[in-house]
N, C-alpha and C positions, 0 to 999 in steps of 0.2 A: 806535924799534924796535919797543918793547912793542906802541904803538898801531898800527903796520903790521902785525905778527903777529896782532893781534885783528882788524883789517879783513878780512885774508886768511881768518882762521879764518871770520869772518861771512859771506863771500862763499861759502866752500866750503860751509857748512851751508845755505844758500839754495838752491845748484845742488842739492845733494842732496835737499832738499824737494821741488824742481821735478820731479828725476828720478824719485823715487817716485810723483808724481802723474801723471806722463805714463804710467807704467806700471801704474797701475789701470785696470781695464776700466771700459767706459762706464756699465755697470750695476751697479757695485760696491754691496754690501750694507753699510749703516750700522747700528750700536746706535741703537734708538729705542725710548725707554718713553715713557709719558704718565702724569701723576699721576691719582689719584682711582679709585675702586672703578666708577664708572659710565661707561666710556669715550665720549668723542667725538672726532670727526676731528680731527687737528690738521693735517693736510697738505691744503692746499685742492685740489680736483680739478674738473676742467672736465665730469665726467661726471654728470649728474643720477641719482638713485638713490630708491628708495623703502624703506622701514624697517619690518620687522615688529618692533613692540617688544612685550613682554609680561614677566610674573615670571619667565620662564625655565623652565629654565637658560639656555637660549638666548635672552638677553634682548632681544639686537638682531640681525637678519638684515638686513643693508644689500644689496639688490639694483639692481645699474647697470641703466641702460635700453640698455647695451651687452653683456647677458648675463654680467655679472662679479659678484663677490659678496664680503663681507665679515662676518665674525662675531664678536659679543662673548659672552663667557660670563658669566653672572652672578657676580661679586664678583672677577673678573680684571681686572688693571691693564692689561694687552694684550690687542689683538685676536688673533683666533687663526689668521689669515692674514698671510704677509708682504706688504708692509710693515706695521708692527702698530700704525703711526699713521695709516694711509691708508685713505680709505673711496673706493668699492672698493678691494679687495686684488688680488692676484694669484691669482685664482680664477675660473673660468669655463669656458665652452663655446667649442670650437673646430671647425671643420669645414674638411677638406681634399677638393678635388674639382676634378676637370678640371686638375691640375697646380699648383693655387693653393691658397693657406691663407688661411683667415678666421677673426678674432678679435676679441675685445674691444678697445677702444681703449686700451691699457695705456698708451700714451705721453702721454695726457692725464689719467691719474689722480692726478698730482701726486706721482708715485713709483712705480717699479717696478724688479723685478729680472728681470723676463723678457727673454728675448733669442731670438726666433723668426726671426730672418732677416727675408727679406721676406714680408710679409703685408699683408691688405686688411681694414681694420676692418668691422664690422659697420654696416649702416645701420639705426639705431635706427627704428622705425615707431610703436610705442605701448607704454605702460606703464599697467597698471591702477593704481588707489589698492587699500590693503590691504583685502581682503575678508575676510569670515567672522568667526567670533567667537572661534576658537582651540581649539574642542572638537574631539572624534575625529570627530563627525557633521558638523561645520561648521569645518573646519580654518582658519586665517590663509591668505590666498592672495594672489600677486602674480603676474599674467600680464604677461611682456615679450615683444614681438614685434619682431624683426630681419628684414630682408633680408641674404641671402648674396651681395653685389655685385648682378651682373646677370646670375647663372645662373638666375633664376626659383624658387631655393629660397628659402623663408622659415622660419624657427625660432621657433618660439611656444614660450616656456620658462614652466611653472607651477611655481613653490616654494611650499610648503605647509608648515604648522607647527601641531602641537597642543602647546599649552601643557604643560608639565611633563616634555616628554621631550627626551633629548639629541641627537635626530637631528630633519633636516628633509628633506622630499621635494623633489625635481626631477624633473619630465617634462618631456622636450623632444620635441616633435613638429615633423618637417621635412616640409612640403609643397611639392610640384613643380609649378608652373604650365607648365613647359616641354612642348614636343611629344613628347620623348623621355626614357627612364629615366635618371637619373644616379646613377654610383656615388659614394659618400662614407664617410668616415671622420669620425665624432663623437667626440670626445675632451672628457671632463670632468676636468680638473687643478688642482692646486693648489701653492703653494710654504707648506710648513706651518711655524708658528710655535707651538710647543708650549708655552704658557702660560707665556709669557716667555723662552723658550730656542728658539734658533734651530738647535738642532741635535737628532738623535734617530737612532732605529733604525727598523727596518721590521717589518711583519708581512703574512702573507698567510692567508687561508682558502681552501685549494683546492677545497673545497666549493661555497662560494658564487661565489669569484672576487672577494671583498672584498680590498682592500689598504689599509694604515695607515701612518702616520707614529707611533711610538711613542717612550715614554720609555726603555722596555727593549726589547733584543732579543726579538722575537717574541712581543711583550707577556707574557712570561714572567719574574718574576711580572707580574700584572696592574698597570698603570699608567696614566699619562693617554696617549690616543691620540686621533688624527683619521683617521678611516676613510671610505671609498667603498666602499659596499654596493651592486652591481649588482642592481635588480629585474627587468631584461630578461636574459635568456639571450644567448650569445654573445660576450661580452665578452671583452675582454684587459684586463691590467693591468701597472703599473711604478711600481717605487719606487727611487730613487737619488738621487744630489745634485741639487738643485734646478735647477742649470743643465742637467744631462744631461736632465732632464725635458723642458725647453722645447727644447733641441736635437733630442730625438726627435720632438716635434710637427712641428718644422719639416722634417724629412725626409719627413713627410705619408706615414708608414707605421704600421700597427696597433702598438700596446704590446706588447714583445715577452715577457710575462709571466715577468718576471724582477723579483727583490726583493733588494738588498743589507741581508737584515734584519738582520745581525749586525753592520754597519759602522755606526760612530756617525759621522754627517756633518750638514751642513746640507743637509736632503733636503726631497723634494718627491715627490708620487705623483699617479697618476692611472687613469682607465680608459677605454676606447674600444671602439667598435663598428662593424665594417666592414659596410656594407650598402648597398643600392640603392633609390632613391626613385622608385617608377614614375611615369610621366608622368601628370599630372592626379591622382596620389595622394598618400600621405602615410605616414609612418612615427613611431612613439615610442618612444623609450628612456627609462628611468627608473631612478633610484638614489636610496639613502639618504646623507646625511652627518652623520657622527656625530662630536661632540666630548664626550668623557668623561674628567675628571680622574683617575677611578678605573678606567680601563680597561674600562667595562662595555661588553660587545659585545653587538650586537643579535641578539635570536635569531630564527631563519628559520623561515619557514611552507611548506610544500609540500603539495600536494593533487593527487589523482590519482581517477578514476572507476574502479569496478569493471569496467564494460565502455565502450567506446568508441563503441557504436550501441545503439539500442533502438528496438522498435516503438511507435507512440504509445501514450501512458498506462500503458506497462509499467513494472516496478518496477527501478530501478539502485541504486547506492551509491557512498559517497565515503568516501575515507580521509584525514584530516588528519593530517599530521606537524610537530611544532615540536621544532625541535633547538637545544641550549643550548651554546653553544661556549666559554661561560665556564668556570672552575675551580672555581666555587662554583655551587650549585644555585640556580634562580631560581623563584619561585612566581607562577604565571599566576592572575590575579583573573576572568579570562573568556578564553571562545574562540567567536568569532562567525563565521558564515558567512552569506552573502547568495546566496540560491538564484535562477537563472535565471527569468524570468519564466514561469508555467506549471506549474512544478516545484512538488511539496509533500513535505513530510518525512512519513513513514510512523512512526506512532506506536509506541513499545515498540522501536525498532530501535536505539538507540545501545549502543556497547559500546566498552571501552577506557578512556580516562581517566576515564569515569563512565558509569552506565547510566540516568542520570535523563534523561528527555526535556528539550529546550532549551526557552526562553521564546521564543515565535512572535510576531514583530511585522511583518506583512505576509510580505515574503520573506527577511527576518531572522531567523536562528535564532541564540540566545545560551545555551551551557552556561557557567552561573555556577560557579567555582571555591570555593575554592582547589585547583589543581593543582601539584603540585612536579614539575619539570624536572630530573633529576639534573645534575650538573656532568659537560659532554661526552657527553651523551645526550640522548634525544628522548622523548617521548610521543605517542600516537596515538589518535586518534578516529576511529569508523566509525558511519556511519548510512545507511540507505536512504530513497530517495526514489521518487516516481512521476514520471515524466518528463512533459512537456507533450505534447499531443494534435497540436500543429501541427509539421508536418516542420520541419528545420532543424538547426543546429549551434549547442547552447548552452554559454556558458563561465560559470565559478564564481569566486567570491571568498573567500578566507577570511583571518583574522588571529587575533590575540589581545591581551589586554592585560596587563601585568605592572608592579609598583610598582619605580621606579628603573630598569627596562630598557625598551628598544624592541624590538617585536617587528615584523620586517618582512612585510608583507601578501603574499599569492600574486600579487595582480593577475589578470587574466583566464587561467584555467587549467583545466586537467581538462574538456577538451571532451566532450561526448556529441552524437552524430549522432541525432536522432530521424528515422527512416526513414520513407517512404510505406508507408501500409498496403498489405498484399499481398490479392488477391483473385482468384478464379475464376470466369470468367462462361461460362455454358452457353448462351447465346442463339443463338449463330451457330456454325456447324460449319464453321469454317475451319480451314485447317493451319497459318497462320502463328502465330508467336509474339504473344501478346496480342491474338488476334482470334478466340479461341472453342476450340472443343474438335476434335481432329483426327478424321477420318473413321473411322479404326479404332476410337476411343475412342466414337464415337455408335453404331457398329453394335454393339458389344460392348454398351453400355448397352442398346439397343432389344433384342437378345437376351434379358439378363437380366431385362428388363420382361416379355417375351412369356413367358418361361420360369415365371416368378412367376405369370402369369396363368393359364398350364395347370396350374400346380400346384393353385391355388385352386380350377379348376372340377373337378379330379381329385377334391380333398377332400372336395366337395360331392356328387360321383355316382361313388362308387367303382365299379370293374368287378366285375361279379359273380363 
């Protein structure tokens, strides 16, 4: 009798275990850790990748040939993107166009928690070796090229890293070889894994549009973060449970600009741009990805011109503003500006953070600090330039360097249009615009000349 009861109980437990397995979703998350302080992939992937390796703090940036990524932070046991032992991870670029979704080949990563519904993996075209030397003047770079199905769209993604920073930059260029323009939504999204923890809060910067997974609600007090900071305007953001982020991408709609910042959950985040790619043309969208155990947020750089138009060779000016979103002051080591070709700095014109002229090397201006940016505040620097003599529209780039903090550059900004020089011709007495002087003006001019001649004669021969 007791043996019969034990057999019955054993069968009941087996049936219960089987029922629980059937109830689990196909992309259920499992705990995953790996030993050692120098992570290496433990889960086999069929997707090749390049690795930007350095002294860190982002010591390994793994970049898949399918526009996906995974990151290792120096001294951390786990990778920073879920799954924490898989390379590449659940992070990458996505494009929605023409009623279809295109994405990295997550199903062949060796493990994934993405649930995108029906989508087409990107078609890998090429991937460069790691280029550059890792300096600010020559960052490490990997260029990945994929085709977006048979749409005629091609994604060229450049990921770059400067050693010593907690951020790396992604520039996504989308070109269109089709005969008509194409409307698209470009997403950049990840399933966050905050330093060994698969749960966290959220934070948003309404000024920059940056969104983050955070250890504390709204990153207050400042603690571990994984942040996406758009460098190109017009973006939308989203932070929610990781599955909600993937499901939103599956709807092929722009992110809704919402954040469950006060909710602790297994979360993810992303940014998106809605735009159109012209026939035979291209567009580029850029952002920074930041991983900081201390919650150090990147500082933002903005630049405007004094006037949007100038005559050739005339004077104009620029104002650079650097904003600190952190709760502590940040010291800038330097502020740099790259002038457009044909522009030149006007000596003695610097005001604001300093009145000292910059060091000049070619078109690069460098003001050496230190400059202190107070917490939740900004500093400005203004200077004058002589614009180019050749007509056209000229853009400018500015940024800064800070110890322990990333400063986001402006990108091409502050346009100044140098206009055609204006002139008046007196050789033909036409009446049409641009064809000389009108008849009435010619007659008046002739009368003035004649009167002047009479006056001169009268002055020589006065009446008696």
